[in-house]
Structure formats: structure tokens, C-alpha cells
N, C-alpha and C positions, 0 to 999 in steps of 0.2 A: 175297671170291676178290683173289685175287693176281694180277699181270698180271708175273711174273716167267714165262721161260722153260720150259716144262719137256722138249720132248724135242724133237728135229730129225723128220720125217718128210719123207717124198718124194714126191711127180706121181711115179704109176703112168704107164706105158707109155697103159691105159686112161683117163687123167685122175682117178686118183681117190686121196684122198689116204685115210692112213689116225691115227686120232684117237686116241691113246692115253686107255687106259683112268681112268685117273687125274685126267687133263682132264675128260671125261666125266661122271664118280662128282661131281668138284667141280663140272660144269657140271649139271646135271643133268639132261646129256641122253641119252635111252636110244633105241635100236632102234629102227628106226619112225617117232622123230621128225620134222619138215620142217625145215632148216633155211634158212631167210635170208641169202642168200649178197649182201653191200653192197662194191664197190670202193669204198677208203677210200684210195688213190694209190697211183703205184706198187706195184708188185709189195706191197699192206700192200690184205687182204681180215680181215671181219670176217664172223662165224657170229653169229649170235641161233637163237635153238630158236620155232618157230613158233606165236603162241600158240593155242591151245585154246578156245574162246569158247564151244561144248557142255560142255567140260570144267567148266570154270571157273564154271561159272551152275550146273552138274547139283545137285539137293537145294535150292537157295535159298528155293523155296515151300515149303519141306516144312513139314507144319503151319498153314498157309496157308487151310485150306477142317477143315474135323471131318468124322473117318474118315467114311469112304462115300457122301459127300456128290459127289464124282464118276463114282460107279459107278453112283451114282442116277444126275445129270445124263447119264451115255453112255446106259442105258435111256430115255430118254422121248426 
């Protein structure tokens, strides 16, 4: 990922900014993602996509239990 300036954007009257689509693609940020905003100094902000821990670990335990085991456990 490069740190070069991609293009300029303005803050709207509603204090919103538009992030260029090529920047979103390069960073993997998608519509609906939550972003963490940090103040890095005067006139300097950083944006970071909030980690979705559930999404990261989904399926991590696949194959841990034999087929049908959890269904049997639920019936008990």
C-alpha cells in the first residue's frame, strides 16, 4: 500500500468527506464498514477499519466435532 496522495477531497457542509473509490479498493474498505478515526496531530487524521472479530473467527472450529455431534448435544 502506498502513502502517496491519491487525490483531494473536501469536507461538505454536513462535515462529511468522500473517499475516492480507488483508495477504498486499495485499502479493502467497503460500504458499511465502521472506521476508527484518530487525531494524529494538527490537521492530520488517520482512518482504520474496525476489526470484526466474529467475522475473523467464523469457521475457525470447523471439523472440531464429528458430524452430527452438536445436533445430538442439542437434543439432550
